[in-house]
mmCIF file of the N, C-alpha and C atoms, coordinates in Angstrom:
data_MODEL
# 
_entry.id   MODEL 
# 
loop_
_atom_site.group_PDB 
_atom_site.id 
_atom_site.type_symbol 
_atom_site.label_atom_id 
_atom_site.label_alt_id 
_atom_site.label_comp_id 
_atom_site.label_asym_id 
_atom_site.label_entity_id 
_atom_site.label_seq_id 
_atom_site.pdbx_PDB_ins_code 
_atom_site.Cartn_x 
_atom_site.Cartn_y 
_atom_site.Cartn_z 
_atom_site.occupancy 
_atom_site.B_iso_or_equiv 
_atom_site.pdbx_formal_charge 
_atom_site.auth_seq_id 
_atom_site.auth_comp_id 
_atom_site.auth_asym_id 
_atom_site.auth_atom_id 
_atom_site.pdbx_PDB_model_num 
ATOM 1   N N  . MET A 1 1  ? -46.254 47.074  -22.056 1.00 0.00 ? 1  MET A N  1 
ATOM 2   C CA . MET A 1 1  ? -44.640 46.071  -22.443 1.00 0.00 ? 1  MET A CA 1 
ATOM 3   C C  . MET A 1 1  ? -44.015 45.074  -21.348 1.00 0.00 ? 1  MET A C  1 
ATOM 4   N N  . GLU A 1 2  ? -43.184 44.113  -21.408 1.00 0.00 ? 2  GLU A N  1 
ATOM 5   C CA . GLU A 1 2  ? -43.013 43.768  -20.213 1.00 0.00 ? 2  GLU A CA 1 
ATOM 6   C C  . GLU A 1 2  ? -41.561 44.022  -19.530 1.00 0.00 ? 2  GLU A C  1 
ATOM 7   N N  . THR A 1 3  ? -41.357 44.834  -18.672 1.00 0.00 ? 3  THR A N  1 
ATOM 8   C CA . THR A 1 3  ? -39.649 44.400  -18.228 1.00 0.00 ? 3  THR A CA 1 
ATOM 9   C C  . THR A 1 3  ? -38.451 43.799  -18.232 1.00 0.00 ? 3  THR A C  1 
ATOM 10  N N  . ALA A 1 4  ? -37.825 44.467  -18.090 1.00 0.00 ? 4  ALA A N  1 
ATOM 11  C CA . ALA A 1 4  ? -35.797 44.211  -18.799 1.00 0.00 ? 4  ALA A CA 1 
ATOM 12  C C  . ALA A 1 4  ? -36.590 42.812  -17.208 1.00 0.00 ? 4  ALA A C  1 
ATOM 13  N N  . SER A 1 5  ? -36.742 42.411  -16.327 1.00 0.00 ? 5  SER A N  1 
ATOM 14  C CA . SER A 1 5  ? -36.772 41.671  -15.834 1.00 0.00 ? 5  SER A CA 1 
ATOM 15  C C  . SER A 1 5  ? -37.780 39.843  -15.355 1.00 0.00 ? 5  SER A C  1 
ATOM 16  N N  . GLU A 1 6  ? -38.706 40.504  -16.286 1.00 0.00 ? 6  GLU A N  1 
ATOM 17  C CA . GLU A 1 6  ? -40.259 39.959  -17.012 1.00 0.00 ? 6  GLU A CA 1 
ATOM 18  C C  . GLU A 1 6  ? -39.485 39.438  -17.757 1.00 0.00 ? 6  GLU A C  1 
ATOM 19  N N  . GLU A 1 7  ? -39.217 39.884  -18.987 1.00 0.00 ? 7  GLU A N  1 
ATOM 20  C CA . GLU A 1 7  ? -38.374 38.900  -20.102 1.00 0.00 ? 7  GLU A CA 1 
ATOM 21  C C  . GLU A 1 7  ? -36.719 38.312  -19.977 1.00 0.00 ? 7  GLU A C  1 
ATOM 22  N N  . SER A 1 8  ? -36.068 38.594  -19.471 1.00 0.00 ? 8  SER A N  1 
ATOM 23  C CA . SER A 1 8  ? -35.292 37.867  -18.843 1.00 0.00 ? 8  SER A CA 1 
ATOM 24  C C  . SER A 1 8  ? -35.692 36.715  -18.238 1.00 0.00 ? 8  SER A C  1 
ATOM 25  N N  . THR A 1 9  ? -36.881 36.125  -16.205 1.00 0.00 ? 9  THR A N  1 
ATOM 26  C CA . THR A 1 9  ? -37.618 35.724  -16.692 1.00 0.00 ? 9  THR A CA 1 
ATOM 27  C C  . THR A 1 9  ? -38.011 34.578  -17.033 1.00 0.00 ? 9  THR A C  1 
ATOM 28  N N  . SER A 1 10 ? -38.913 35.266  -18.814 1.00 0.00 ? 10 SER A N  1 
ATOM 29  C CA . SER A 1 10 ? -39.061 34.140  -19.413 1.00 0.00 ? 10 SER A CA 1 
ATOM 30  C C  . SER A 1 10 ? -38.461 34.153  -19.975 1.00 0.00 ? 10 SER A C  1 
ATOM 31  N N  . TRP A 1 11 ? -37.759 34.485  -20.997 1.00 0.00 ? 11 TRP A N  1 
ATOM 32  C CA . TRP A 1 11 ? -36.441 33.432  -21.307 1.00 0.00 ? 11 TRP A CA 1 
ATOM 33  C C  . TRP A 1 11 ? -35.320 32.823  -20.912 1.00 0.00 ? 11 TRP A C  1 
ATOM 34  N N  . SER A 1 12 ? -35.301 32.768  -19.573 1.00 0.00 ? 12 SER A N  1 
ATOM 35  C CA . SER A 1 12 ? -35.026 31.577  -18.732 1.00 0.00 ? 12 SER A CA 1 
ATOM 36  C C  . SER A 1 12 ? -35.849 30.216  -18.388 1.00 0.00 ? 12 SER A C  1 
ATOM 37  N N  . ASN A 1 13 ? -36.846 30.900  -18.371 1.00 0.00 ? 13 ASN A N  1 
ATOM 38  C CA . ASN A 1 13 ? -37.980 29.482  -17.824 1.00 0.00 ? 13 ASN A CA 1 
ATOM 39  C C  . ASN A 1 13 ? -37.954 28.767  -19.829 1.00 0.00 ? 13 ASN A C  1 
ATOM 40  N N  . ALA A 1 14 ? -38.354 29.038  -21.185 1.00 0.00 ? 14 ALA A N  1 
ATOM 41  C CA . ALA A 1 14 ? -38.276 28.274  -21.458 1.00 0.00 ? 14 ALA A CA 1 
ATOM 42  C C  . ALA A 1 14 ? -36.888 27.462  -21.836 1.00 0.00 ? 14 ALA A C  1 
ATOM 43  N N  . TYR A 1 15 ? -35.856 28.160  -21.277 1.00 0.00 ? 15 TYR A N  1 
ATOM 44  C CA . TYR A 1 15 ? -34.817 26.703  -21.132 1.00 0.00 ? 15 TYR A CA 1 
ATOM 45  C C  . TYR A 1 15 ? -34.635 25.896  -20.293 1.00 0.00 ? 15 TYR A C  1 
ATOM 46  N N  . LYS A 1 16 ? -35.825 25.412  -19.521 1.00 0.00 ? 16 LYS A N  1 
ATOM 47  C CA . LYS A 1 16 ? -35.430 24.765  -18.461 1.00 0.00 ? 16 LYS A CA 1 
ATOM 48  C C  . LYS A 1 16 ? -35.638 23.639  -18.928 1.00 0.00 ? 16 LYS A C  1 
ATOM 49  N N  . GLY A 1 17 ? -36.165 23.747  -20.246 1.00 0.00 ? 17 GLY A N  1 
ATOM 50  C CA . GLY A 1 17 ? -36.542 22.219  -20.427 1.00 0.00 ? 17 GLY A CA 1 
ATOM 51  C C  . GLY A 1 17 ? -35.800 21.529  -21.197 1.00 0.00 ? 17 GLY A C  1 
ATOM 52  N N  . ILE A 1 18 ? -34.328 21.739  -21.221 1.00 0.00 ? 18 ILE A N  1 
ATOM 53  C CA . ILE A 1 18 ? -33.082 21.170  -21.307 1.00 0.00 ? 18 ILE A CA 1 
ATOM 54  C C  . ILE A 1 18 ? -32.329 20.048  -20.591 1.00 0.00 ? 18 ILE A C  1 
ATOM 55  N N  . SER A 1 19 ? -32.474 19.126  -20.603 1.00 0.00 ? 19 SER A N  1 
ATOM 56  C CA . SER A 1 19 ? -32.184 18.441  -19.820 1.00 0.00 ? 19 SER A CA 1 
ATOM 57  C C  . SER A 1 19 ? -30.602 18.354  -20.655 1.00 0.00 ? 19 SER A C  1 
ATOM 58  N N  . SER A 1 20 ? -29.645 17.093  -19.238 1.00 0.00 ? 20 SER A N  1 
ATOM 59  C CA . SER A 1 20 ? -28.461 17.204  -19.054 1.00 0.00 ? 20 SER A CA 1 
ATOM 60  C C  . SER A 1 20 ? -27.768 16.311  -20.674 1.00 0.00 ? 20 SER A C  1 
ATOM 61  N N  . ASP A 1 21 ? -29.298 15.233  -20.317 1.00 0.00 ? 21 ASP A N  1 
ATOM 62  C CA . ASP A 1 21 ? -28.976 14.386  -21.449 1.00 0.00 ? 21 ASP A CA 1 
ATOM 63  C C  . ASP A 1 21 ? -28.953 15.051  -22.253 1.00 0.00 ? 21 ASP A C  1 
ATOM 64  N N  . ASN A 1 22 ? -29.481 15.666  -22.945 1.00 0.00 ? 22 ASN A N  1 
ATOM 65  C CA . ASN A 1 22 ? -30.016 16.719  -24.141 1.00 0.00 ? 22 ASN A CA 1 
ATOM 66  C C  . ASN A 1 22 ? -28.829 17.430  -24.697 1.00 0.00 ? 22 ASN A C  1 
ATOM 67  N N  . ILE A 1 23 ? -27.948 18.174  -23.690 1.00 0.00 ? 23 ILE A N  1 
ATOM 68  C CA . ILE A 1 23 ? -27.296 18.582  -24.178 1.00 0.00 ? 23 ILE A CA 1 
ATOM 69  C C  . ILE A 1 23 ? -25.460 17.223  -24.578 1.00 0.00 ? 23 ILE A C  1 
ATOM 70  N N  . LYS A 1 24 ? -25.720 16.384  -23.329 1.00 0.00 ? 24 LYS A N  1 
ATOM 71  C CA . LYS A 1 24 ? -24.631 15.084  -23.438 1.00 0.00 ? 24 LYS A CA 1 
ATOM 72  C C  . LYS A 1 24 ? -24.715 14.754  -25.477 1.00 0.00 ? 24 LYS A C  1 
ATOM 73  N N  . GLY A 1 25 ? -26.021 14.621  -24.705 1.00 0.00 ? 25 GLY A N  1 
ATOM 74  C CA . GLY A 1 25 ? -26.815 13.711  -27.166 1.00 0.00 ? 25 GLY A CA 1 
ATOM 75  C C  . GLY A 1 25 ? -25.967 14.659  -27.684 1.00 0.00 ? 25 GLY A C  1 
ATOM 76  N N  . LEU A 1 26 ? -26.101 16.576  -27.439 1.00 0.00 ? 26 LEU A N  1 
ATOM 77  C CA . LEU A 1 26 ? -25.433 18.181  -28.663 1.00 0.00 ? 26 LEU A CA 1 
ATOM 78  C C  . LEU A 1 26 ? -23.940 17.385  -28.869 1.00 0.00 ? 26 LEU A C  1 
ATOM 79  N N  . VAL A 1 27 ? -23.456 17.290  -27.596 1.00 0.00 ? 27 VAL A N  1 
ATOM 80  C CA . VAL A 1 27 ? -21.992 17.266  -27.585 1.00 0.00 ? 27 VAL A CA 1 
ATOM 81  C C  . VAL A 1 27 ? -21.650 15.943  -28.854 1.00 0.00 ? 27 VAL A C  1 
ATOM 82  N N  . LEU A 1 28 ? -22.445 15.621  -27.536 1.00 0.00 ? 28 LEU A N  1 
ATOM 83  C CA . LEU A 1 28 ? -21.613 13.797  -28.714 1.00 0.00 ? 28 LEU A CA 1 
ATOM 84  C C  . LEU A 1 28 ? -21.890 13.551  -30.221 1.00 0.00 ? 28 LEU A C  1 
ATOM 85  N N  . ALA A 1 29 ? -23.232 14.768  -31.146 1.00 0.00 ? 29 ALA A N  1 
ATOM 86  C CA . ALA A 1 29 ? -23.620 14.334  -32.543 1.00 0.00 ? 29 ALA A CA 1 
ATOM 87  C C  . ALA A 1 29 ? -22.506 15.389  -33.332 1.00 0.00 ? 29 ALA A C  1 
ATOM 88  N N  . VAL A 1 30 ? -22.355 16.456  -32.331 1.00 0.00 ? 30 VAL A N  1 
ATOM 89  C CA . VAL A 1 30 ? -20.666 17.526  -32.678 1.00 0.00 ? 30 VAL A CA 1 
ATOM 90  C C  . VAL A 1 30 ? -20.136 17.075  -32.935 1.00 0.00 ? 30 VAL A C  1 
ATOM 91  N N  . SER A 1 31 ? -19.424 16.337  -31.869 1.00 0.00 ? 31 SER A N  1 
ATOM 92  C CA . SER A 1 31 ? -17.766 15.871  -32.098 1.00 0.00 ? 31 SER A CA 1 
ATOM 93  C C  . SER A 1 31 ? -17.709 15.564  -32.483 1.00 0.00 ? 31 SER A C  1 
ATOM 94  N N  . SER A 1 32 ? -18.248 13.955  -32.984 1.00 0.00 ? 32 SER A N  1 
ATOM 95  C CA . SER A 1 32 ? -18.269 13.364  -33.798 1.00 0.00 ? 32 SER A CA 1 
ATOM 96  C C  . SER A 1 32 ? -18.715 13.361  -35.353 1.00 0.00 ? 32 SER A C  1 
ATOM 97  N N  . SER A 1 33 ? -19.162 14.865  -35.826 1.00 0.00 ? 33 SER A N  1 
ATOM 98  C CA . SER A 1 33 ? -18.866 14.935  -36.503 1.00 0.00 ? 33 SER A CA 1 
ATOM 99  C C  . SER A 1 33 ? -17.659 15.803  -37.085 1.00 0.00 ? 33 SER A C  1 
ATOM 100 N N  . PHE A 1 34 ? -17.380 15.739  -35.866 1.00 0.00 ? 34 PHE A N  1 
ATOM 101 C CA . PHE A 1 34 ? -16.118 16.851  -36.064 1.00 0.00 ? 34 PHE A CA 1 
ATOM 102 C C  . PHE A 1 34 ? -15.139 16.206  -36.541 1.00 0.00 ? 34 PHE A C  1 
ATOM 103 N N  . PHE A 1 35 ? -14.891 14.440  -36.208 1.00 0.00 ? 35 PHE A N  1 
ATOM 104 C CA . PHE A 1 35 ? -14.168 12.869  -36.074 1.00 0.00 ? 35 PHE A CA 1 
ATOM 105 C C  . PHE A 1 35 ? -14.356 12.628  -37.510 1.00 0.00 ? 35 PHE A C  1 
ATOM 106 N N  . ILE A 1 36 ? -15.575 12.447  -38.356 1.00 0.00 ? 36 ILE A N  1 
ATOM 107 C CA . ILE A 1 36 ? -15.928 12.297  -38.671 1.00 0.00 ? 36 ILE A CA 1 
ATOM 108 C C  . ILE A 1 36 ? -15.279 13.057  -39.777 1.00 0.00 ? 36 ILE A C  1 
ATOM 109 N N  . GLY A 1 37 ? -15.616 14.534  -40.012 1.00 0.00 ? 37 GLY A N  1 
ATOM 110 C CA . GLY A 1 37 ? -14.463 15.346  -41.310 1.00 0.00 ? 37 GLY A CA 1 
ATOM 111 C C  . GLY A 1 37 ? -13.263 15.679  -40.890 1.00 0.00 ? 37 GLY A C  1 
ATOM 112 N N  . ALA A 1 38 ? -12.183 15.239  -40.328 1.00 0.00 ? 38 ALA A N  1 
ATOM 113 C CA . ALA A 1 38 ? -11.365 14.966  -39.992 1.00 0.00 ? 38 ALA A CA 1 
ATOM 114 C C  . ALA A 1 38 ? -10.846 13.950  -41.055 1.00 0.00 ? 38 ALA A C  1 
ATOM 115 N N  . SER A 1 39 ? -11.181 12.919  -40.473 1.00 0.00 ? 39 SER A N  1 
ATOM 116 C CA . SER A 1 39 ? -10.897 11.595  -41.562 1.00 0.00 ? 39 SER A CA 1 
ATOM 117 C C  . SER A 1 39 ? -10.333 11.648  -42.055 1.00 0.00 ? 39 SER A C  1 
ATOM 118 N N  . PHE A 1 40 ? -12.003 12.885  -42.949 1.00 0.00 ? 40 PHE A N  1 
ATOM 119 C CA . PHE A 1 40 ? -12.294 12.513  -44.290 1.00 0.00 ? 40 PHE A CA 1 
ATOM 120 C C  . PHE A 1 40 ? -10.942 13.448  -45.229 1.00 0.00 ? 40 PHE A C  1 
ATOM 121 N N  . ILE A 1 41 ? -11.146 14.328  -43.945 1.00 0.00 ? 41 ILE A N  1 
ATOM 122 C CA . ILE A 1 41 ? -9.532  15.434  -44.649 1.00 0.00 ? 41 ILE A CA 1 
ATOM 123 C C  . ILE A 1 41 ? -7.850  14.514  -44.929 1.00 0.00 ? 41 ILE A C  1 
ATOM 124 N N  . VAL A 1 42 ? -7.694  13.572  -43.196 1.00 0.00 ? 42 VAL A N  1 
ATOM 125 C CA . VAL A 1 42 ? -7.050  13.276  -43.996 1.00 0.00 ? 42 VAL A CA 1 
ATOM 126 C C  . VAL A 1 42 ? -6.907  11.860  -45.043 1.00 0.00 ? 42 VAL A C  1 
ATOM 127 N N  . LYS A 1 43 ? -7.642  11.230  -44.771 1.00 0.00 ? 43 LYS A N  1 
ATOM 128 C CA . LYS A 1 43 ? -7.936  10.478  -45.857 1.00 0.00 ? 43 LYS A CA 1 
ATOM 129 C C  . LYS A 1 43 ? -7.460  10.704  -46.839 1.00 0.00 ? 43 LYS A C  1 
ATOM 130 N N  . LYS A 1 44 ? -8.570  11.670  -47.722 1.00 0.00 ? 44 LYS A N  1 
ATOM 131 C CA . LYS A 1 44 ? -8.401  12.585  -48.492 1.00 0.00 ? 44 LYS A CA 1 
ATOM 132 C C  . LYS A 1 44 ? -6.760  12.939  -49.058 1.00 0.00 ? 44 LYS A C  1 
ATOM 133 N N  . LYS A 1 45 ? -5.806  14.158  -47.911 1.00 0.00 ? 45 LYS A N  1 
ATOM 134 C CA . LYS A 1 45 ? -4.927  14.982  -48.014 1.00 0.00 ? 45 LYS A CA 1 
ATOM 135 C C  . LYS A 1 45 ? -3.824  12.985  -47.952 1.00 0.00 ? 45 LYS A C  1 
ATOM 136 N N  . GLY A 1 46 ? -3.527  12.006  -47.735 1.00 0.00 ? 46 GLY A N  1 
ATOM 137 C CA . GLY A 1 46 ? -3.581  10.514  -47.847 1.00 0.00 ? 46 GLY A CA 1 
ATOM 138 C C  . GLY A 1 46 ? -3.717  9.702   -49.585 1.00 0.00 ? 46 GLY A C  1 
ATOM 139 N N  . LEU A 1 47 ? -4.635  9.866   -49.889 1.00 0.00 ? 47 LEU A N  1 
ATOM 140 C CA . LEU A 1 47 ? -4.789  9.789   -50.971 1.00 0.00 ? 47 LEU A CA 1 
ATOM 141 C C  . LEU A 1 47 ? -3.877  10.391  -52.501 1.00 0.00 ? 47 LEU A C  1 
ATOM 142 N N  . LYS A 1 48 ? -4.502  12.486  -52.470 1.00 0.00 ? 48 LYS A N  1 
ATOM 143 C CA . LYS A 1 48 ? -3.316  12.746  -52.813 1.00 0.00 ? 48 LYS A CA 1 
ATOM 144 C C  . LYS A 1 48 ? -2.152  12.798  -52.920 1.00 0.00 ? 48 LYS A C  1 
ATOM 145 N N  . LYS A 1 49 ? -1.824  12.472  -51.666 1.00 0.00 ? 49 LYS A N  1 
ATOM 146 C CA . LYS A 1 49 ? 0.295   12.031  -51.405 1.00 0.00 ? 49 LYS A CA 1 
ATOM 147 C C  . LYS A 1 49 ? 0.759   10.578  -52.283 1.00 0.00 ? 49 LYS A C  1 
ATOM 148 N N  . ALA A 1 50 ? -0.289  9.604   -51.819 1.00 0.00 ? 50 ALA A N  1 
ATOM 149 C CA . ALA A 1 50 ? -0.178  8.384   -52.661 1.00 0.00 ? 50 ALA A CA 1 
ATOM 150 C C  . ALA A 1 50 ? -0.257  8.886   -54.539 1.00 0.00 ? 50 ALA A C  1 
ATOM 151 N N  . GLY A 1 51 ? -0.773  9.350   -54.871 1.00 0.00 ? 51 GLY A N  1 
ATOM 152 C CA . GLY A 1 51 ? -1.215  9.076   -56.665 1.00 0.00 ? 51 GLY A CA 1 
ATOM 153 C C  . GLY A 1 51 ? 0.154   10.374  -57.154 1.00 0.00 ? 51 GLY A C  1 
ATOM 154 N N  . ALA A 1 52 ? 0.213   10.869  -56.451 1.00 0.00 ? 52 ALA A N  1 
ATOM 155 C CA . ALA A 1 52 ? 1.362   11.961  -56.722 1.00 0.00 ? 52 ALA A CA 1 
ATOM 156 C C  . ALA A 1 52 ? 2.591   11.402  -56.642 1.00 0.00 ? 52 ALA A C  1 
ATOM 157 N N  . SER A 1 53 ? 2.914   10.393  -55.356 1.00 0.00 ? 53 SER A N  1 
ATOM 158 C CA . SER A 1 53 ? 3.627   9.763   -55.993 1.00 0.00 ? 53 SER A CA 1 
ATOM 159 C C  . SER A 1 53 ? 4.216   7.991   -56.984 1.00 0.00 ? 53 SER A C  1 
ATOM 160 N N  . GLY A 1 54 ? 2.427   8.372   -57.566 1.00 0.00 ? 54 GLY A N  1 
ATOM 161 C CA . GLY A 1 54 ? 2.363   7.082   -57.890 1.00 0.00 ? 54 GLY A CA 1 
ATOM 162 C C  . GLY A 1 54 ? 2.696   5.812   -57.308 1.00 0.00 ? 54 GLY A C  1 
ATOM 163 N N  . VAL A 1 55 ? 1.944   5.166   -56.141 1.00 0.00 ? 55 VAL A N  1 
ATOM 164 C CA . VAL A 1 55 ? 1.749   4.916   -55.644 1.00 0.00 ? 55 VAL A CA 1 
ATOM 165 C C  . VAL A 1 55 ? 0.101   3.906   -56.097 1.00 0.00 ? 55 VAL A C  1 
ATOM 166 N N  . ARG A 1 56 ? 0.362   2.523   -56.353 1.00 0.00 ? 56 ARG A N  1 
ATOM 167 C CA . ARG A 1 56 ? -0.730  2.732   -55.644 1.00 0.00 ? 56 ARG A CA 1 
ATOM 168 C C  . ARG A 1 56 ? -1.654  1.322   -55.850 1.00 0.00 ? 56 ARG A C  1 
ATOM 169 N N  . ALA A 1 57 ? -3.308  1.415   -54.634 1.00 0.00 ? 57 ALA A N  1 
ATOM 170 C CA . ALA A 1 57 ? -3.595  0.165   -54.363 1.00 0.00 ? 57 ALA A CA 1 
ATOM 171 C C  . ALA A 1 57 ? -3.678  -0.445  -54.918 1.00 0.00 ? 57 ALA A C  1 
ATOM 172 N N  . GLY A 1 58 ? -3.375  -2.560  -54.658 1.00 0.00 ? 58 GLY A N  1 
ATOM 173 C CA . GLY A 1 58 ? -3.460  -3.181  -55.042 1.00 0.00 ? 58 GLY A CA 1 
ATOM 174 C C  . GLY A 1 58 ? -2.100  -2.992  -56.113 1.00 0.00 ? 58 GLY A C  1 
ATOM 175 N N  . PHE A 1 59 ? -1.227  -3.215  -55.926 1.00 0.00 ? 59 PHE A N  1 
ATOM 176 C CA . PHE A 1 59 ? 0.334   -2.943  -56.796 1.00 0.00 ? 59 PHE A CA 1 
ATOM 177 C C  . PHE A 1 59 ? 1.445   -3.176  -55.924 1.00 0.00 ? 59 PHE A C  1 
ATOM 178 N N  . LEU A 1 60 ? 0.845   -3.005  -54.599 1.00 0.00 ? 60 LEU A N  1 
ATOM 179 C CA . LEU A 1 60 ? 1.469   -3.736  -53.908 1.00 0.00 ? 60 LEU A CA 1 
ATOM 180 C C  . LEU A 1 60 ? 2.838   -4.630  -53.268 1.00 0.00 ? 60 LEU A C  1 
ATOM 181 N N  . LEU A 1 61 ? 0.886   -5.354  -53.108 1.00 0.00 ? 61 LEU A N  1 
ATOM 182 C CA . LEU A 1 61 ? 1.920   -7.096  -52.844 1.00 0.00 ? 61 LEU A CA 1 
ATOM 183 C C  . LEU A 1 61 ? 1.541   -8.050  -54.861 1.00 0.00 ? 61 LEU A C  1 
ATOM 184 N N  . ILE A 1 62 ? 2.099   -7.462  -54.938 1.00 0.00 ? 62 ILE A N  1 
ATOM 185 C CA . ILE A 1 62 ? 2.224   -8.371  -56.508 1.00 0.00 ? 62 ILE A CA 1 
ATOM 186 C C  . ILE A 1 62 ? 3.661   -9.261  -56.219 1.00 0.00 ? 62 ILE A C  1 
ATOM 187 N N  . ILE A 1 63 ? 2.916   -10.788 -56.157 1.00 0.00 ? 63 ILE A N  1 
ATOM 188 C CA . ILE A 1 63 ? 3.534   -11.506 -55.740 1.00 0.00 ? 63 ILE A CA 1 
ATOM 189 C C  . ILE A 1 63 ? 4.261   -12.523 -57.707 1.00 0.00 ? 63 ILE A C  1 
ATOM 190 N N  . ASP A 1 64 ? 5.015   -12.906 -57.821 1.00 0.00 ? 64 ASP A N  1 
ATOM 191 C CA . ASP A 1 64 ? 5.884   -13.164 -59.769 1.00 0.00 ? 64 ASP A CA 1 
ATOM 192 C C  . ASP A 1 64 ? 5.891   -14.649 -58.811 1.00 0.00 ? 64 ASP A C  1 
ATOM 193 N N  . LEU A 1 65 ? 4.270   -15.317 -59.052 1.00 0.00 ? 65 LEU A N  1 
ATOM 194 C CA . LEU A 1 65 ? 4.728   -16.789 -59.291 1.00 0.00 ? 65 LEU A CA 1 
ATOM 195 C C  . LEU A 1 65 ? 5.957   -17.562 -59.815 1.00 0.00 ? 65 LEU A C  1 
ATOM 196 N N  . ARG A 1 66 ? 5.899   -16.999 -61.352 1.00 0.00 ? 66 ARG A N  1 
ATOM 197 C CA . ARG A 1 66 ? 6.312   -17.605 -62.518 1.00 0.00 ? 66 ARG A CA 1 
ATOM 198 C C  . ARG A 1 66 ? 8.106   -17.988 -62.167 1.00 0.00 ? 66 ARG A C  1 
ATOM 199 N N  . GLY A 1 67 ? 8.346   -17.926 -60.315 1.00 0.00 ? 67 GLY A N  1 
ATOM 200 C CA . GLY A 1 67 ? 10.153  -18.435 -60.722 1.00 0.00 ? 67 GLY A CA 1 
ATOM 201 C C  . GLY A 1 67 ? 9.843   -20.101 -59.374 1.00 0.00 ? 67 GLY A C  1 
ATOM 202 N N  . LEU A 1 68 ? 8.675   -19.884 -59.137 1.00 0.00 ? 68 LEU A N  1 
ATOM 203 C CA . LEU A 1 68 ? 8.487   -20.490 -58.218 1.00 0.00 ? 68 LEU A CA 1 
ATOM 204 C C  . LEU A 1 68 ? 8.321   -22.102 -58.495 1.00 0.00 ? 68 LEU A C  1 
# 
């Protein structure tokens, strides 16, 4: 059976393979997932608010050309 110091040494040796590039990639992946999720929530809230007020996309720029 390994002693506590041998276990901590073997544990730290297992994680020496994590490079700074891997850590940067992981941070970028997690942060981009967060921002994508946040933008989805903001968009969803905006669409719900617009739907509740009756505003529809495409109806804001209707121009009456009959009078021209």
